[in-house]
N, C-alpha and C positions, 0 to 999 in steps of 0.2 A: 648117235647119228645126227649130223648137223644139217638142218634144212636150209636150202638156199633162200636168200632174201627175195621178197616180192615187193615191187614198187608200183604205186598208182601215180600216174603222171597226168596232170591236168594242164592243158595248154590251149592257146587260141590259134585258130587257123581259119582264115577267110570269113570272119564274123561269127564263127561257131566255137563252142567250147568242147574240146575233145577230152575224153578220159580213157586212157589206155593202161594196160598192165604190162610190166616188163621185169625181167630178172636181172638186168644189168644196166647201170647208169654211170657214165664216166664224163670227164671233161673231154670235149672233142679236140681233135687236132686242128680244127678250124677255129680261129680266134672268135670268141663271143658265142660259141655254140655248145650245146650239151648233147652227148651221144647217148641215145636210147637204143638198146638192142635186146635180143631174145624176148620179143613180144609174146604175150600169152593171151590166147583167145579161148573161148569155151569150145568144148568138143562139138562137132557137127552132128553127132548121133543123138543129141538131146531130143526129147519129145516135143518141147516147145521151143520155137525159134524166135529170137528177138530181132526185129528188123534193123535196129541201130547197130547191134552187135555184128550182124551179117554185113552191113555196109562197111564197118570198120575192118572186118576180116577181108572183105573184097579189096578195100583200099590199101591196107597195110599187111595183108597176109603173106606176101612174098618179099617183104622188106627185110633185108638182112640187118640194117642199122639205120636209125633215124637220127638226123642231126637237126636239132631244134635251136633257133636263136634264143638266147637267154631271156630276152625281153618278152617272148611269147609264152614262156612257162609261167603258169599261175601258181602251181604247187606240186611238190613231189612228196609222197607219203610212203613210208615203209609199212606195209600192212601184213596182217596174219594170214588172211585168205582173200581170194579173188572174188569180187562181186561183179555185177553187170557193167560192162563197158558202155559208155554213153556218148552221144553227140547232142549238144544243146545249142539253142540259139543264144548268142551272147547279148543280144539287144532285147531279150524278152523280159527283162526285169529280174532275172535271177540274181542271187546275191554274190556271184563271182564277178569281180571287177578286174579289168586288165591293168597290168602294171603301167604306170604313166610312161609314155614314150617321149622322145625329144619334142620340145616345144616347136610348134609350127607358127610362122608369122601369119597374122590376120590379113585377109584380103581387103 
């Protein structure tokens, strides 16, 4: 029996680093975007509830497909098992750095 792949997607969104889990990742029909679908969240019948996980579930729970700009994706990993999904502040000094975007002229 073949187990379907599981991916951990780390991306930047409004100054925060999001970590989501998905079963399907494809090149999007929109130029410069990556399509993330079949998002995986923890079951809501768990004894302990993680507030970050609940916030992600509230924001993306009904999302059929997520189209992320390639420059906002930090990393995509194929993982054996699902861990806790997270939202972190990108400016807090964590070791995740955004991919350099287009150069902006100095004022």
